N, C-alpha and C positions, 0 to 999 in steps of 0.2 A: 664221416663228418656228421656232427650233430647240430641241429638248429638251436640257436640261442647259447651255444657253447663255442662252436667254431665259426658260425656265420649267423646272421639274422636278416630277415626280410625287413626292409625299411621303406618309408615313403620318401620319394625323391621328387620334389616339385619344380626342379629346374629343367628348362628346355622343353622341346616339343613333345617328348615321349614320357611325360610325367605319369602316365597311366600304366607304364610297363613295370614289370617286376624289377626291383632293385635289391641287391644283396650287399651287405657289408661283412667283410671277413673279420672275425674277432680274434683269430689266433694264427700263428705260423708266419711265414715270410711275407705274407700279404696283409698282415694285420692293419686294419683301418682303410684298406682299399675298398672302394665301392664300384660295383659293376651293375650294368643295366642290360637285361635281356632285350633283344629285338625280336625278330621273327623266329618262331619255333615251328618246325614242320616235321611230319612223319613221312618217310618214304617207305610205304608198305611193300613195294616190290622188292626193295633191297633190305627191308627190316632194319632201317636206320633212322635215327633222329638227327635232324639238322637244326642248327641254331646259330644266331650271331649275337654279339654282345658288344658293349662299349664300356670302357673304363670312364666313369663319370667323376671319380675323385681318386687320385693315385696316392693320397695321404703323404705326399712329398717323396714317394719312392720312385726310383727309376724302373718302371715296369711297363712293358709293351703288351698289347693285345695278342701278339703272336707267341708269347711266352708259353712253352709247352706245359710247364707245371701249372701255370694259371689256367690254361685251357682245360686241363684235367680236373682241376678243382671246380671250375665253372660247370663242367659237365656233371660232376658228382653232385653238386648242389642242385642242379636242375633235375636230375634223376630223383633225388631225395624229395624235392618239393612235389613233383608229379606223383611219386609213390605215396606220399602222405595224403595228397588230395584224393587219390583213388581209394585209399584205405578209409578216409572219411566218408566218401560217397557210398562205399560198400556198407559201412556201419549205419549210415542213414537209411539205406535200402532195407537192411535187416531189422532195424528198429525205428520205423518212421515216426513213432510217437514223440521221441525226444531228440533224435538225430545225433546223439553222442555215442561214442564207442563204449562197449561194455567193459 
């Protein structure tokens, strides 16, 4: 999945968790669905990542948070976002003068 092709990060100012990451799916079966990540944690002992999320806008679709396909997409997006953030941090560390990847 590619950012700004299959999903995009958006601002979501509704509710008490307006500072949490919100994702809108741009393609596929969940096009237009918006989800918001809650708690994200790493279990170093078991080498796993745990997270929860809420559907904040179902775009009129009959979709549930326990949908296995949706959970897989949400996990993939989270992995992509975290991987991109790590890449950016590494690039900034390698080139502290401008902070942009080469």
